[in-house]
C-alpha positions, 0 to 999 in steps of 0.5 A, spaced: 623 140 029 631 138 033 634 144 032 640 143 029 647 144 034 652 149 031 660 150 033 664 155 032 671 154 034 676 155 029 679 149 025 681 143 025 678 143 031 671 145 029 671 139 024 673 134 029 668 138 034 663 135 028 665 128 027 666 127 034 659 130 036 656 125 029 659 120 032 654 120 038 648 121 034 648 128 034 646 133 028 651 138 029 655 142 024 661 146 023 661 153 022 668 157 024 667 164 026 673 165 029 681 163 025 688 161 029 693 166 027 700 164 028 704 170 033 711 171 033 715 170 038 722 168 042 723 164 048 724 167 055 731 165 059 731 161 064 732 153 064 726 150 063 723 143 066 718 142 061 712 145 057 705 147 059 700 146 054 692 148 054 691 147 046 694 142 040 694 150 036 701 152 041 704 147 036 700 148 029 703 155 030 708 155 034 714 155 029 720 153 028 722 156 036 717 150 038 722 145 035 728 147 038 724 145 045 723 138 043 727 136 049 722 139 054 717 133 056 710 136 056 705 137 060 698 137 057 691 139 058 688 133 055 689 127 050 689 130 044 694 136 045 698 131 047 697 125 041 699 132 038 705 133 042 708 126 041 707 127 034 712 132 034 716 128 038 714 130 044 716 126 051 708 126 055 710 128 062 702 126 065 696 129 060 690 132 065 682 131 063 680 136 067 683 143 065 689 146 066 689 148 073 686 140 074 694 138 071 698 144 075 693 141 081 696 134 080 703 137 081 703 140 087 709 138 091 714 138 085 718 143 085 717 145 076 719 150 072 715 150 066 714 154 059 707 155 058 706 156 050 699 159 049 695 164 046 693 171 046 687 170 051 688 164 056 685 162 062 689 165 068 692 160 072 694 158 080 700 153 080 702 150 087 708 151 091 713 149 089 712 150 081 713 156 076 710 158 070 713 163 064 708 165 058 710 165 052 704 168 046 706 163 040 698 165 036 692 168 037 684 168 035 681 173 031 673 173 030 671 171 022 664 175 020 658 172 021 654 171 016 648 172 014 644 166 012 647 164 018 644 169 022 638 167 020 638 160 022 640 162 028 633 166 029 629 160 027 632 157 034 640 154 035 643 150 039 651 153 040 657 150 043 662 155 046 670 152 047 672 160 049 671 166 052 673 169 045 669 165 042 663 167 046 664 175 046 665 175 038 658 170 037 655 176 042 658 182 037 655 179 031 648 177 034 648 184 036 651 187 030 646 182 025 640 184 031 639 176 032 635 175 038 638 171 044 632 169 046 633 164 040 638 160 042 641 155 047 648 156 049 653 149 052 659 153 054 664 148 056 666 152 062 663 157 067 668 161 066 665 161 059 659 161 061 660 168 064 663 171 058 657 170 055 652 174 058 645 172 059 638 173 054 638 166 052 633 162 051 639 157 055 645 158 058 649 151 061 656 149 063 660 142 062 661 139 068 669 137 066 671 142 061 672 136 055 670 136 049 666 129 051 663 132 056 660 139 052 657 135 048 654 130 052 651 137 055 650 138 049 646 132 047 642 133 055 640 141 052 637 137 046 632 133 051 630 138 055 627 141 049 620 144 049 616 139 046 613 142 040 622 143 038 624 137 039 
């Protein structure tokens, strides 16, 4: 048999992951176990040369204050975030492919004061010399209960995609709450930091070679091929 691949990230990203996976021929389903909600915020004081965006959620949930920053060029973590910013009317200064830290490293030698619009949970960054970052928290991710029918499916074996450390921790907590056995579940994480948050005891745990959707789905395909013969 073939075990299902489950995407648990918040919507609309969860459905986007499923669509991308199915386009590659993967058996993948959406079970969002987190929900993104806006946070009241105000622009920090200072004159900024651009916006640093690690997720399109900052645009979706940032509210009217985001529109007042449309004159600032965007430094986006990846293509999806860049497209969302462009649709909102922002000019794109640079779009990365390997995470925010790699994007910042590519700006070494420049002098920039950036405003980072981020979620309450966010990856730590080490900007190169000459680049300063102020952070505004504009959204948060809240965990949703793991449905009992899904818990029963997990106990039959599954490959779960982890897009954030928060998702990893929430998934662990829900599995423990419903006595889901880790030994039946394989995890594919977007980055080593996320894999570390997932802990141990799983049937398999691996992180993508690059922190982007294409690499994560490629890893999922590979992990399905690595299944014991009786589980394929």
